[in-house]
N, C-alpha and C positions, 0 to 999 in steps of 0.2 A: 182717894189715895193715888199714888203714882201708878200710871199705866205701864204695863210690862208686856213686851213682845217676846215670844219664844220662837226662834227660827229653827225649825226642824221638828217633825212630828214622829220621830222614832221613839224607842222606849224611854230614853233618858229625857228628851225634850218634853214628851207627854207627861212623864212623872213629875218633872219640875213645874210644868204648867199647872198640874193639879195641886201640888204643894203650895204654890204661890196663890192660887185662887182660893184655896181653903184658908189662907191667912187673910183673905179679904181684898187682895189686889185685883184690879181689872186686868185680865190676861187675854191676849190674842195669840193663838197658836197658828203658826204658818206651816203649811204642808207644801212640799215642792210639786206634788202631783195633784191636779184639780180633782180627780176622781177620789183620791184619798181624803182631801179636805171635805168634799161633799159627804162621803161616807161617815167620817167622824162627826161632822156637824149633825147629820141626820140621826145617827144611832147613839150619840154621846158616848161612844166607846172607840177604842183603837185596837180592835181585836187582832190585827196583823202584827203589831209590835208590842202591845201591852194588854194581853187578854185578861178579862175579868175585872178591869178597873173602870168604874164609871166616871165620866168627866162632869164636874160641876156645871150647872147651867150658865154660870157667869163666864165660862171660857168661850170666847168667840173663835171660830176656826175659819181660816181663809187661805187661798192660794195666791193672794195678791200681796207681795212682800212689802211694797211701798205703803199700802194701806195698813198692814200690820204694824209697821214701824212708826207710822205717823203719830205724833204727840206722845210717843213712849218716853218715859223717864229712864227706862232701862231696857236694853236689848240683849237677850240671852241667845248666844249662838250655839246650837246643838246639832249642827250638821256634821257629816263625816269630815275629817281633817283635810282631805285632799279636795273637798268641794267648798271649803270655806272661802277661798279667794273669789271663785265665781259667784257664790251666793252674795257676798258683801258688795260685789261690783254693781249689783242691782240697786244698792243704796247710795252709791257714789253720787254726790251732788244733790242728794235729797235733804229734806229738812230734819236733820238729826238733832238740832238744838244742842242741849248740854247732856244728852242721854249718856248713861254709863253703858259700856260694852263689856259683857261678861261672857267669856268663852268657856264652855264646859266639855268640848271635844278634846281628845288627847291624841297628839301626834306631831310629827315634824313634816313640813312640806317638802316633797321630793325634789321639785325643780330648783328650789332655792336653798334648802337646808335651814329655813327659818322656823323659829318657834311660832305658834299660832297668834300670840299677841303681837309679834312683829308683822305678821300678815295683815292683821287688823289695821295697824298704824300705817302700813304701806298703801293699802287699798283705800282707806278713808283718811286722806291727809289732813282733814279738818279736825280729826280726833287727836287729842293730846294724851301722852302716856298716863297722866293722872286720872283719865277717864276709862282706863282699860284694866280689867281684872280677869282672873281665871278662878274657877271653882273645881278643885280636884280632890281626890281622896278615894278610899275604899267604899264604893257606893253603887252596888249593882241596883239597877232600876227596879228589878223584880222585888227586892227586899224593901227599898225605900217606899215603893207604892203600897206595900203591905204594912207600912209604918213600923218596920223593924228598926231598932236603934241604930243610928248611923252617924259617923263623924267625918267631916271633910274640912278642907282649908280653903279660905278665900285669900288669894294673893294678888297684890298690886304694888307697883312702885310707890304708890300713895297710901300711907297708913289710913288716911281718912276714907279713901275709896274702899279699901279692904274692909274697914269697919262698917261702912254703909252696906256693902254686900252681905256681911255677916248679919247685920240687923234685919235685912229683908228676908233672908233665907232661913234664919235660925228658928227652930221649933223645939218642942220638948222631946221629939224623936229624931230630929235632924240637927245635930250640934255642929256649929261652924266655928272654926278657929281662924286666926288672922296671921298672915305672914307677908313681909315686904320683899322676900326673895323670889320674885316671879320667875327668874331664870331657873333657879334650882327646882322650884315646884313644877314648872313645865317640863323640864328634862326628866325629872323623876317620874312624873305621870305618863310620859310618853314612852320612855325606854323600858319601863316595867312590862309593857305589852310584849316586847321582844323576848324578855326573860320568861314570860308566861308561855310563849310558844316553845321555848327550850324545855320548860318544865313539862309541858304536854308531850313533847317528843320523848322525854325520859319515861313518862307513863306509857306511851305507846310501845316503847321498846321493852316494857316489862321490868324496868328498874324500880328500885324501892325508895324508901324515905331518905336514905342516906344521900342518894344522888340528887334528889330534889332539894334537899337542904343545902347541898353544895352549890347548886345552880342559883338558888335564891340569894345565898350569901355572896358568892362571887359576882352575881349580877348586880347586887347593891354596890359593889366596888366599881363596876363599870359606870353605873349611874353617877356616882360621886366624882369619878375622874372627869367625865364629860361635863358635868355641871360646873366643876371648878375651872376647867379650861375655858368655859364660856363666860366666866365671871360670876358664877353663882357660888353659894355657900355649900361646901360638900356635906355639912351637917344636916342640911335640909333633907337629904336622903334618909335620915333617921326618923323623919316625921311621917305624917299621914299620907302625903303624896308619894313618899318613897317606900319605906318598909311596910307601912300600912296597906297601901294599894298593891304593892308587890306580893305580899302574902296572900291577900284575898284573890288576886287574879291568877296566881299560880296554883291555888288549891281549890277554888270554887267550881261547883258544877255549872254555875251560871256563866263562867268565863268563856267567851267565844275564842279568845286567843289560845287559851289552854286546850280547847277542843281542836282547833286547827292543828296545833302541835301534836296532839295525841294521834290524830288521823295520819299525819305525815310519818310519825314514828311507826305506825302500823303498815306503812308502805303505800298509802294512797298518794295520788298526785295533787298538787296544790289547786289547780283549776277545778278538779273534780270536787275537792272539799269545799272551796269557797263558792262554787257554782250552786251548791245546794243549800246555802245559808240565806236566811231572810235579812240578816243584819250584817254590818261590816265588822270584820275583825281588824281593828286599826293597826295591830302589830305587824301585819303583812307588809303594808306599804311603808310603815315607819321603819321596818328593817332595812329597806332600800335606802331611805333617807339618812338614817343614823350610821349605817355602814359607810356611806360616802362621806358623811360629815366627820366621823371618827378618823378615817384615813386622811382626809384633808388636813385635819388639825393635829395629826400625829398622836392620837389618843389610843392606847391599847384597849381593844374591846373584843377579846377572843370569843366570847359567847355570841355576841352580835354577828361576828364574822362567820361563826359556825352555822348559825341560823340562816344567814344569807346564803351560804353554800348549799344548805339543804333545800331552801325554798326556791332559789333562782338559778342554781348551777347543777341541779340534779345529783348532788352529792349524797350518797347513801348515809342514812342517819347513823348507823353503827360506826361507819368510817369517821364521820365528823366528831362523834363522841370520843373515839379513840384518839383522834388528833388533839382534842382538848386535854385529855388525860395524860398524854405523853409529851406535853410542852415542857420546856426547860423548867426545873423546879425553881421557885422564887420564895422570897419572904412573904408572909401573909400581909403585913401592913406596910404601907408606903410603896406598894408596887401596883 
């Protein structure tokens, strides 16, 4: 069967490596830190990021990225969004053959404002758009690893590529749909993390369900506006990468982004909150990137702007919420 390389041994990369290995694919899992690779290989567990899950013996673990990618028919990138460019640079000029590149991290690159599929194409000029896909949706690693029912979407500009990704990942507990609107899927999957921070802030301030429902709904409007401005289909926000992932990330106890927001709402400082976390809350850096992108494109994104103010301008949470609530009244739709 096709050899698959999974780059990134965090909770999500490890979960997908296990899923693919259990389907019979020869999988190599790459860990950035040599000591992490050695520990996982020795214990057949990743207790730091995915405790309680045993790795099949068929998964090979390495810290040599070129070795991991060699002869792979598919390369899955599961590193933090802001580390993707650097990680892929180690593969530039390497023997990628006709490998498919499937990104599963969610975010927008800060320095360029690019979607992550754009970063892939820029760093690896030999790779064509029809070989690039993303796998997004409401899919906490903790639940997928326990084989709880989960649905996601594989998106690519190529229907054939999206269907190939669907075929490879699909199981009776991990259902994969197909979409060719990669722009809309990436924007939805990335911006929802910002909205989840806002939902967490609402929780931290002690607000109720009404406030959170408003944040989720108006956050969806921001996602749709930005996706459409970038050439995506605003209706994609109604799908798994949009409303599906938005709801789970805003409500779940597993959500790192919601947790960060909750702590900010309780009055803690950002560095203090993130400094104590084992894994990256993608929404923090994505807030920087999307705030800049929205202002550059002239897209109205008031929730994103408010979250940026609270995270990076030391704006008191209660004041930022008040600013949102006292904006000029508008029509609900078409605004």
